[in-house]
DSSP file (Angstrom, degrees, kcal/mol; ACC not computed):
  #  RESIDUE AA STRUCTURE BP1 BP2  ACC     N-H-->O    O-->H-N    N-H-->O    O-->H-N    TCO  KAPPA ALPHA  PHI   PSI    X-CA   Y-CA   Z-CA
    1    1 A M    >         0   0    0      0, 0.0     3,-1.5     0, 0.0     4,-0.2   0.000 360.0 360.0 360.0 128.8  191.5   35.2  167.5
    2    2 A T  G >   +     0   0    0      1,-0.3     3,-1.5     2,-0.2     4,-0.4   0.747 360.0  72.6 -67.3 -23.4  190.3   36.9  170.7
    3    3 A V  G 3  S+     0   0    0      1,-0.3    -1,-0.3     2,-0.1     4,-0.2   0.766 103.5  42.9 -62.6 -22.8  193.8   37.0  172.2
    4    4 A F  G <> S+     0   0    0     -3,-1.5     4,-2.8     1,-0.1    -1,-0.3   0.367  83.4 103.8-101.9   3.8  194.6   39.7  169.7
    5    5 A A  H <> S+     0   0    0     -3,-1.5     4,-2.3     1,-0.2     5,-0.1   0.895  82.4  45.6 -57.7 -46.9  191.3   41.7  170.1
    6    6 A D  H  > S+     0   0    0     -4,-0.4     4,-0.9     2,-0.2    -1,-0.2   0.902 113.7  50.1 -65.3 -40.3  192.8   44.5  172.2
    7    7 A F  H >4 S+     0   0    0     -4,-0.2     3,-0.9     1,-0.2     4,-0.3   0.943 112.9  46.2 -60.8 -48.3  195.8   44.8  170.0
    8    8 A L  H >< S+     0   0    0     -4,-2.8     3,-1.7     1,-0.2    -2,-0.2   0.866 105.2  60.6 -64.2 -37.0  193.7   45.0  166.8
    9    9 A A  H 3< S+     0   0    0     -4,-2.3    -1,-0.2     1,-0.3    -2,-0.2   0.741  98.6  59.6 -63.3 -23.0  191.3   47.5  168.4
   10   10 A Q  T << S+     0   0    0     -3,-0.9     2,-0.8    -4,-0.9    -1,-0.3   0.547  78.5 101.0 -83.4  -7.7  194.2   50.0  168.8
   11   11 A I    <   -     0   0    0     -3,-1.7     6,-0.1    -4,-0.3    -3,-0.0  -0.702  55.9-166.5 -83.0 112.3  195.0   50.1  165.0
   12   12 A A        +     0   0    0     -2,-0.8    -1,-0.2     4,-0.1     3,-0.0   0.877  66.5  77.8 -69.6 -40.0  193.4   53.3  163.8
   13   13 A D  S  > S-     0   0    0      1,-0.2     4,-2.5     2,-0.1     5,-0.2  -0.607  70.9-151.9 -76.8 118.6  193.6   52.6  160.1
   14   14 A P  H  > S+     0   0    0      0, 0.0     4,-2.5     0, 0.0     5,-0.2   0.846  93.9  51.0 -62.1 -34.6  190.7   50.3  159.2
   15   15 A Q  H  > S+     0   0    0      2,-0.2     4,-2.4     1,-0.2     5,-0.2   0.901 112.1  46.3 -70.2 -39.3  192.5   48.8  156.2
   16   16 A Q  H  > S+     0   0    0      2,-0.2     4,-2.7     1,-0.2     5,-0.2   0.894 113.1  50.3 -68.0 -38.8  195.6   48.0  158.3
   17   17 A R  H  X S+     0   0    0     -4,-2.5     4,-2.6     2,-0.2    -2,-0.2   0.927 112.0  47.5 -62.7 -45.1  193.5   46.6  161.1
   18   18 A E  H  X S+     0   0    0     -4,-2.5     4,-2.4     2,-0.2    -2,-0.2   0.917 113.8  47.0 -63.8 -43.9  191.6   44.4  158.6
   19   19 A R  H  X S+     0   0    0     -4,-2.4     4,-2.2     2,-0.2    -2,-0.2   0.933 113.4  48.1 -63.4 -46.3  194.8   43.2  157.0
   20   20 A T  H  X S+     0   0    0     -4,-2.7     4,-2.7     1,-0.2     5,-0.2   0.920 112.4  48.7 -62.3 -44.1  196.5   42.5  160.3
   21   21 A Q  H  X S+     0   0    0     -4,-2.6     4,-3.0    -5,-0.2     5,-0.3   0.907 109.5  53.1 -61.9 -41.2  193.5   40.6  161.6
   22   22 A A  H  X S+     0   0    0     -4,-2.4     4,-2.2     2,-0.2    -1,-0.2   0.909 111.6  45.5 -61.0 -42.0  193.4   38.5  158.3
   23   23 A V  H  X S+     0   0    0     -4,-2.2     4,-2.5     2,-0.2    -2,-0.2   0.937 115.1  46.2 -67.9 -46.3  197.0   37.5  158.7
   24   24 A L  H  X S+     0   0    0     -4,-2.7     4,-2.3     1,-0.2    -2,-0.2   0.915 114.3  48.2 -63.3 -42.5  196.7   36.7  162.4
   25   25 A D  H  X S+     0   0    0     -4,-3.0     4,-2.5    -5,-0.2     5,-0.2   0.908 110.3  52.6 -62.8 -41.5  193.5   34.7  161.8
   26   26 A W  H  X S+     0   0    0     -4,-2.2     4,-3.1    -5,-0.3     5,-0.3   0.938 110.1  46.9 -61.4 -47.6  195.1   32.9  158.9
   27   27 A V  H  X S+     0   0    0     -4,-2.5     4,-2.4     1,-0.2    -1,-0.2   0.937 113.6  49.3 -59.9 -45.2  198.1   31.8  161.0
   28   28 A G  H  < S+     0   0    0     -4,-2.3    -1,-0.2     1,-0.2    -2,-0.2   0.864 116.5  41.3 -62.9 -36.7  195.8   30.7  163.9
   29   29 A E  H  < S+     0   0    0     -4,-2.5    -2,-0.2    -5,-0.2    -1,-0.2   0.885 117.6  45.7 -77.9 -39.8  193.5   28.7  161.5
   30   30 A K  H  < S+     0   0    0     -4,-3.1    -2,-0.2     1,-0.3    -3,-0.2   0.822 126.9  29.4 -72.5 -31.3  196.4   27.2  159.5
   31   31 A F    ><  +     0   0    0     -4,-2.4     3,-2.1    -5,-0.3    -1,-0.3  -0.593  66.8 164.9-129.5  69.4  198.4   26.3  162.5
   32   32 A P  T 3  S+     0   0    0      0, 0.0    -1,-0.1     0, 0.0    -2,-0.1   0.688  72.3  68.5 -64.1 -16.6  195.9   25.6  165.4
   33   33 A Q  T 3  S+     0   0    0     -3,-0.1     2,-0.2     2,-0.1    -5,-0.1   0.649  83.9  91.8 -75.9 -13.8  198.7   24.0  167.4
   34   34 A L  S <  S-     0   0    0     -3,-2.1     2,-0.6    -7,-0.2    13,-0.2  -0.523  76.7-128.7 -81.6 150.0  200.5   27.3  167.8
   35   35 A D  E     -A   46   0A   0     11,-2.8    11,-2.2    -2,-0.2     2,-0.3  -0.877  17.1-146.6 -99.1 122.0  199.7   29.5  170.8
   36   36 A G  E     +A   45   0A   0     -2,-0.6     2,-0.3     9,-0.2     9,-0.2  -0.699  31.5 154.2 -85.3 139.4  198.9   33.1  170.0
   37   37 A K  E     -A   44   0A   0      7,-2.4     7,-2.5    -2,-0.3     2,-0.5  -0.985  42.6-118.2-157.0 162.3  200.0   35.7  172.5
   38   38 A I  E     +A   43   0A   0     -2,-0.3     2,-0.3     5,-0.2     3,-0.0  -0.944  38.9 161.4-105.6 125.9  200.9   39.4  172.9
   39   39 A A  E >   +A   42   0A   0      3,-2.3     3,-1.4    -2,-0.5    -2,-0.1  -0.992  68.8   8.0-143.5 140.3  204.5   40.0  174.1
   40   40 A W  T 3  S-     0   0    0     -2,-0.3    -1,-0.1     1,-0.3    -2,-0.0   0.850 130.6 -66.3  55.1  34.5  206.5   43.2  173.8
   41   41 A N  T 3  S+     0   0    0      1,-0.2    -1,-0.3    15,-0.0    -3,-0.1   0.762 115.7 109.8  58.2  30.1  203.2   44.7  172.7
   42   42 A Q  E <  S-A   39   0A   0     -3,-1.4    -3,-2.3    14,-0.1     2,-0.3  -0.989  72.5-115.5-133.6 141.8  203.3   42.6  169.5
   43   43 A P  E     +A   38   0A   0      0, 0.0    12,-2.4     0, 0.0     2,-0.3  -0.556  45.9 162.0 -73.6 139.1  201.2   39.6  168.4
   44   44 A M  E     -AB  37  54A   0     -7,-2.5    -7,-2.4    -2,-0.3     2,-0.4  -0.966  32.2-131.7-151.0 166.3  203.2   36.4  168.1
   45   45 A F  E     -AB  36  53A   0      8,-2.9     7,-2.5    -2,-0.3     8,-1.6  -0.976  21.8-172.8-125.0 138.6  202.8   32.7  167.8
   46   46 A T  E     -AB  35  51A   0    -11,-2.2   -11,-2.8    -2,-0.4     2,-0.4  -0.854  13.3-152.6-126.3 162.3  204.8   30.2  169.8
   47   47 A D  E >  S- B   0  50A   0      3,-2.4     3,-2.2    -2,-0.3   -13,-0.1  -0.986  81.7 -16.6-137.2 124.5  205.1   26.4  169.8
   48   48 A H  T 3  S-     0   0    0     -2,-0.4     3,-0.1     1,-0.3    -1,-0.1   0.842 130.0 -52.4  45.0  40.8  206.0   24.5  173.0
   49   49 A G  T 3  S+     0   0    0      1,-0.2     2,-0.4   -14,-0.0    -1,-0.3   0.502 114.6 114.5  81.7   4.7  207.2   27.8  174.5
   50   50 A T  E <  S-B   47   0A   0     -3,-2.2    -3,-2.4    67,-0.1    -1,-0.2  -0.890  72.2-106.0-112.3 142.3  209.5   28.7  171.6
   51   51 A F  E     +B   46   0A   0     69,-2.3    -5,-0.2    -2,-0.4     3,-0.1  -0.376  39.4 166.8 -64.5 132.8  209.0   31.7  169.3
   52   52 A I  E     -     0   0A   0     -7,-2.5     2,-0.3     1,-0.3    -6,-0.2   0.738  62.7 -17.9-112.5 -50.2  207.8   30.9  165.8
   53   53 A I  E     -B   45   0A   0     -8,-1.6    -8,-2.9    57,-0.0    -1,-0.3  -0.976  54.7-168.8-160.9 146.1  206.7   34.2  164.3
   54   54 A G  E     -BC  44  65A   0     11,-1.9    11,-3.1    -2,-0.3     2,-0.3  -0.896   7.7-150.5-134.7 165.4  205.8   37.7  165.3
   55   55 A F  E     + C   0  64A   0    -12,-2.4     2,-0.3    -2,-0.3     9,-0.2  -0.971  12.8 174.1-137.3 148.4  204.2   40.7  163.7
   56   56 A S  E     - C   0  63A   0      7,-2.0     7,-3.3    -2,-0.3     2,-0.4  -0.963  24.1-121.9-147.9 165.0  204.4   44.5  164.2
   57   57 A L  E     + C   0  62A   0     -2,-0.3     2,-0.3     5,-0.2     5,-0.2  -0.865  23.3 174.1-115.6 143.3  203.0   47.5  162.3
   58   58 A A  E >   - C   0  61A   0      3,-2.5     3,-0.6    -2,-0.4    -2,-0.0  -0.931  47.1-101.5-135.7 161.0  204.7   50.5  160.7
   59   59 A K  T 3  S+     0   0    0     -2,-0.3    35,-0.1     1,-0.2    -1,-0.1   0.888 120.4  32.4 -53.3 -44.6  203.1   53.2  158.7
   60   60 A P  T 3  S+     0   0    0      0, 0.0    34,-1.4     0, 0.0    35,-0.3   0.606 125.2  10.3 -91.3  -7.8  204.2   51.8  155.3
   61   61 A H  E <   -CD  58  93A   0     -3,-0.6    -3,-2.5    32,-0.3     2,-0.5  -0.988  63.5-108.2-160.9 164.4  204.1   48.1  156.1
   62   62 A L  E     -CD  57  92A   0     30,-2.7    30,-2.8    -2,-0.3     2,-0.5  -0.911  41.7-143.0 -94.3 125.7  203.2   45.0  158.2
   63   63 A A  E     -CD  56  91A   0     -7,-3.3    -7,-2.0    -2,-0.5     2,-0.5  -0.795  11.0-161.3 -96.3 133.5  206.5   43.6  159.6
   64   64 A V  E     -CD  55  90A   0     26,-2.7    26,-2.8    -2,-0.5    -9,-0.2  -0.961   3.5-167.0-114.1 125.4  206.9   39.9  159.9
   65   65 A A  E     +C   54   0A   0    -11,-3.1   -11,-1.9    -2,-0.5    24,-0.2  -0.883  24.1 154.4-119.5  99.9  209.6   38.6  162.3
   66   66 A P        -     0   0    0      0, 0.0     4,-0.4     0, 0.0    -1,-0.1   0.266  63.4 -96.3-104.5  12.3  210.4   34.9  161.9
   67   67 A E    >>  -     0   0    0     21,-0.6     4,-1.6     1,-0.1     3,-0.6   0.153  42.0 -81.2  80.7 155.9  214.0   35.2  163.3
   68   68 A A  H 3> S+     0   0    0      1,-0.2     4,-3.1     2,-0.2     5,-0.2   0.824 123.1  62.9 -60.7 -36.9  217.2   35.6  161.2
   69   69 A A  H 3> S+     0   0    0      1,-0.2     4,-2.0     2,-0.2    -1,-0.2   0.898 106.8  44.4 -59.8 -40.9  217.5   31.8  160.4
   70   70 A A  H <> S+     0   0    0     -3,-0.6     4,-2.2    -4,-0.4    -1,-0.2   0.893 113.3  50.2 -71.3 -39.5  214.2   31.8  158.5
   71   71 A I  H  X S+     0   0    0     -4,-1.6     4,-0.7    16,-0.2    -2,-0.2   0.929 111.5  49.0 -64.8 -43.2  214.9   35.0  156.7
   72   72 A D  H >< S+     0   0    0     -4,-3.1     3,-0.7     1,-0.2     4,-0.3   0.925 112.5  48.7 -58.3 -44.4  218.3   33.7  155.7
   73   73 A H  H 3< S+     0   0    0     -4,-2.0    -1,-0.2    -5,-0.2    -2,-0.2   0.856 123.2  30.9 -65.3 -36.7  216.7   30.5  154.5
   74   74 A F  H 3X S+     0   0    0     -4,-2.2     4,-2.7     1,-0.1     5,-0.2   0.195  80.8 118.8-109.1  14.9  214.0   32.2  152.4
   75   75 A A  H <X S+     0   0    0     -3,-0.7     4,-2.3    -4,-0.7     5,-0.2   0.882  78.2  47.6 -52.6 -46.3  215.8   35.4  151.4
   76   76 A R  H  > S+     0   0    0     -4,-0.3     4,-2.5     1,-0.2    -1,-0.2   0.923 114.2  46.4 -63.6 -44.2  215.5   34.8  147.7
   77   77 A E  H  > S+     0   0    0      2,-0.2     4,-1.7     1,-0.2    -1,-0.2   0.870 110.5  53.7 -66.3 -36.5  211.8   33.9  147.9
   78   78 A I  H  <>S+     0   0    0     -4,-2.7     5,-2.0     2,-0.2     4,-0.3   0.937 112.3  44.0 -61.9 -46.6  211.2   37.0  150.1
   79   79 A E  H ><5S+     0   0    0     -4,-2.3     3,-1.4    -5,-0.2    -2,-0.2   0.883 110.5  54.6 -67.0 -38.8  212.8   39.2  147.4
   80   80 A Q  H 3<5S+     0   0    0     -4,-2.5    -1,-0.2     1,-0.3    -2,-0.2   0.802 102.5  58.1 -64.5 -28.1  211.0   37.4  144.6
   81   81 A A  T 3<5S-     0   0    0     -4,-1.7    -1,-0.3    -5,-0.2    -2,-0.2   0.570 122.1-110.7 -76.2  -8.5  207.7   38.1  146.4
   82   82 A G  T < 5S+     0   0    0     -3,-1.4     2,-0.3     1,-0.3    -3,-0.2   0.670  73.7 133.6  88.6  18.3  208.6   41.8  146.1
   83   83 A Y      < -     0   0    0     -5,-2.0    -1,-0.3     9,-0.1     2,-0.2  -0.784  50.0-135.4-103.3 145.3  209.2   42.3  149.9
   84   84 A E  E     -E   91   0A   0      7,-0.8     7,-3.0    -2,-0.3     2,-0.3  -0.620  27.7-173.5 -86.5 156.3  212.2   44.1  151.5
   85   85 A H  E     -E   90   0A   0      5,-0.2     5,-0.2    -2,-0.2     2,-0.2  -0.993  18.1-158.2-148.6 156.8  213.8   42.5  154.5
   86   86 A T        -     0   0    0      3,-2.8     5,-0.0    -2,-0.3     0, 0.0  -0.480  53.3 -81.1-112.5-169.7  216.4   43.1  157.1
   87   87 A K  S    S+     0   0    0     -2,-0.2   -16,-0.2     1,-0.2   -15,-0.2   0.809 128.8  25.2 -64.2 -28.5  218.3   40.5  159.1
   88   88 A L  S    S+     0   0    0      1,-0.2   -21,-0.6   -17,-0.1     2,-0.3   0.526 119.9  37.7-119.2  -7.6  215.3   40.2  161.5
   89   89 A L        -     0   0    0    -24,-0.2    -3,-2.8   -23,-0.1     2,-0.4  -0.992  55.4-139.7-150.0 157.8  212.1   41.2  159.7
   90   90 A I  E     -DE  64  85A   0    -26,-2.8   -26,-2.7    -2,-0.3     2,-0.6  -0.927  21.7-142.9-111.5 134.3  210.2   41.1  156.4
   91   91 A R  E     -DE  63  84A   0     -7,-3.0    -7,-0.8    -2,-0.4   -28,-0.2  -0.888  13.6-172.5-104.0 116.3  208.3   44.2  155.3
   92   92 A I  E     -D   62   0A   0    -30,-2.8   -30,-2.7    -2,-0.6    -9,-0.1  -0.907  25.7-132.3-105.1 106.0  205.0   43.6  153.5
   93   93 A P  E >   -D   61   0A   0      0, 0.0     3,-2.0     0, 0.0   -32,-0.3  -0.228  14.1-122.9 -58.1 145.3  203.7   47.0  152.2
   94   94 A W  T 3  S+     0   0    0    -34,-1.4   -33,-0.1     1,-0.3     4,-0.1   0.783 111.5  55.3 -60.0 -27.4  200.1   47.7  153.0
   95   95 A N  T 3  S+     0   0    0    -35,-0.3     2,-0.3     2,-0.1    -1,-0.3   0.307  97.6  79.0 -92.8  10.9  199.4   48.1  149.3
   96   96 A R  S <  S-     0   0    0     -3,-2.0     2,-0.1    -4,-0.0   -14,-0.0  -0.871  85.0-106.5-115.8 151.8  200.7   44.6  148.4
   97   97 A D        -     0   0    0     -2,-0.3     2,-0.5     1,-0.1    -2,-0.1  -0.377  34.9-111.4 -69.3 151.6  199.1   41.2  148.7
   98   98 A V        -     0   0    0     -2,-0.1     2,-1.6    -4,-0.1    -1,-0.1  -0.747  20.7-135.5 -83.0 129.0  200.3   38.9  151.4
   99   99 A D     >  +     0   0    0     -2,-0.5     4,-2.3     1,-0.2     3,-0.3  -0.674  28.5 179.2 -84.5  86.0  202.1   35.9  149.9
  100  100 A F  H  > S+     0   0    0     -2,-1.6     4,-2.7     1,-0.2    -1,-0.2   0.858  75.2  56.4 -63.9 -37.5  200.4   33.3  152.2
  101  101 A P  H  > S+     0   0    0      0, 0.0     4,-2.0     0, 0.0    -1,-0.2   0.906 110.6  46.0 -60.6 -37.9  202.1   30.3  150.6
  102  102 A L  H  > S+     0   0    0     -3,-0.3     4,-2.3     2,-0.2    -2,-0.2   0.926 111.6  51.0 -67.4 -44.2  205.5   31.9  151.5
  103  103 A L  H  X S+     0   0    0     -4,-2.3     4,-2.4     1,-0.2     5,-0.2   0.889 109.1  52.3 -59.1 -39.4  204.3   32.7  155.0
  104  104 A Q  H  X S+     0   0    0     -4,-2.7     4,-2.8     1,-0.2    -1,-0.2   0.924 108.6  49.3 -63.3 -44.4  203.2   29.1  155.4
  105  105 A R  H  X S+     0   0    0     -4,-2.0     4,-2.4     1,-0.2    -2,-0.2   0.878 110.8  51.1 -63.5 -36.8  206.6   27.8  154.3
  106  106 A I  H  X S+     0   0    0     -4,-2.3     4,-2.4     2,-0.2    -2,-0.2   0.937 112.2  45.2 -66.0 -46.3  208.3   30.2  156.8
  107  107 A V  H  X S+     0   0    0     -4,-2.4     4,-2.6     1,-0.2    -2,-0.2   0.933 114.2  49.1 -63.1 -45.4  206.1   29.1  159.7
  108  108 A E  H  X S+     0   0    0     -4,-2.8     4,-2.4     1,-0.2     5,-0.2   0.901 109.7  52.6 -61.4 -40.6  206.6   25.4  158.8
  109  109 A F  H  X S+     0   0    0     -4,-2.4     4,-3.3    -5,-0.2     5,-0.3   0.945 111.4  46.0 -59.0 -49.1  210.4   25.9  158.6
  110  110 A N  H  X S+     0   0    0     -4,-2.4     4,-2.2     1,-0.2    -2,-0.2   0.909 111.7  51.5 -63.2 -41.4  210.5   27.5  162.0
  111  111 A M  H  < S+     0   0    0     -4,-2.6    -1,-0.2     2,-0.2    -2,-0.2   0.926 116.9  39.4 -61.7 -43.8  208.3   24.8  163.5
  112  112 A L  H >< S+     0   0    0     -4,-2.4     3,-1.3    -5,-0.2     4,-0.3   0.933 116.8  49.1 -70.5 -46.5  210.5   22.0  162.1
  113  113 A D  H 3< S+     0   0    0     -4,-3.3     3,-0.3     1,-0.3    -2,-0.2   0.805 119.0  39.1 -64.9 -29.7  213.8   23.8  162.8
  114  114 A K  T >< S+     0   0    0     -4,-2.2     3,-1.7    -5,-0.3    -1,-0.3   0.197  78.9 116.7-106.0  15.5  212.8   24.6  166.4
  115  115 A M  T <  S+     0   0    0     -3,-1.3    -1,-0.2     1,-0.3    -2,-0.1   0.851  89.4  29.7 -51.9 -39.3  211.1   21.3  167.1
  116  116 A H  T 3  S+     0   0    0     -3,-0.3     2,-0.3    -4,-0.3    -1,-0.3   0.211  90.6 127.5-108.2  14.4  213.6   20.4  169.8
  117  117 A C    <   -     0   0    0     -3,-1.7    -3,-0.1     1,-0.1     5,-0.1  -0.555  37.0-172.3 -74.2 131.5  214.5   23.9  170.8
  118  118 A A        +     0   0    0     -2,-0.3     2,-0.3     3,-0.1    -1,-0.1   0.327  62.4  73.4-106.5   5.4  214.1   24.4  174.6
  119  119 A T  S    S-     0   0    0      1,-0.1   -68,-0.1     2,-0.1     4,-0.1  -0.797  82.5-121.7-117.2 161.1  214.6   28.2  174.5
  120  120 A F  S    S+     0   0    0     -2,-0.3   -69,-2.3   -70,-0.2     2,-0.3   0.953  99.6  31.3 -65.9 -49.7  212.3   31.0  173.4
  121  121 A W  S    S-     0   0    0    -71,-0.1    -2,-0.1     1,-0.1    -3,-0.1  -0.705  99.2 -95.2-103.1 158.0  214.8   32.4  170.8
  122  122 A R        -     0   0    0     -2,-0.3     2,-0.2     1,-0.1    -1,-0.1  -0.402  49.6-100.1 -63.2 148.7  217.3   30.4  168.8
  123  123 A K        -     0   0    0      1,-0.1     2,-0.2    -2,-0.1    -1,-0.1  -0.541  40.7-111.1 -70.8 137.8  220.8   30.4  170.4
  124  124 A Q        -     0   0    0     -2,-0.2     2,-0.4     1,-0.1    -1,-0.1  -0.492  27.9-123.3 -70.1 135.2  223.1   32.9  168.7
  125  125 A K        -     0   0    0     -2,-0.2     2,-0.3    -3,-0.0    -1,-0.1  -0.666  27.2-146.3 -79.1 132.5  225.9   31.2  166.8
  126  126 A T        -     0   0    0     -2,-0.4     2,-0.3     1,-0.0    -1,-0.0  -0.765   9.4-123.4-102.1 147.3  229.2   32.4  168.0
  127  127 A R        -     0   0    0     -2,-0.3     2,-0.2     1,-0.1     3,-0.0  -0.643  27.9-113.7 -86.1 142.8  232.2   32.9  165.8
  128  128 A A        -     0   0    0     -2,-0.3     2,-0.1     1,-0.1    -1,-0.1  -0.538  35.8-111.7 -72.0 140.0  235.4   31.1  166.7
  129  129 A S              0   0    0     -2,-0.2    -1,-0.1     1,-0.1     0, 0.0  -0.450 360.0 360.0 -72.1 146.2  238.2   33.4  167.7
  130  130 A S              0   0    0     -2,-0.1    -1,-0.1    -3,-0.0    -2,-0.0   0.420 360.0 360.0 -97.0 360.0  241.2   33.7  165.4
């Protein structure tokens, strides 16, 4: 996708650049209805103005950020794929294959879950005071 060309050109490691481009291209081809954009110096995809998934790079991994709700929903599958995760991101080591079927389920979950979302991010759930 040409929208990510400048971002990809800045990745010094050719293998990391190739992997990142493959993932971004895959999302764009699999989900052509999503809008690719760069925000906060990171490639991301949105649907009707709401965040669906974003990516960032670190020396040991490609980070996938689908928001906490998706990570919570897929935590077991993420771990079964051999990836570490935090509350907000999934770490795919550069030396491991990308689990594209899992990535597809995560994107589809966010698209469905945020179908009627009118904000960029999900609203934070607040705890009731005791």
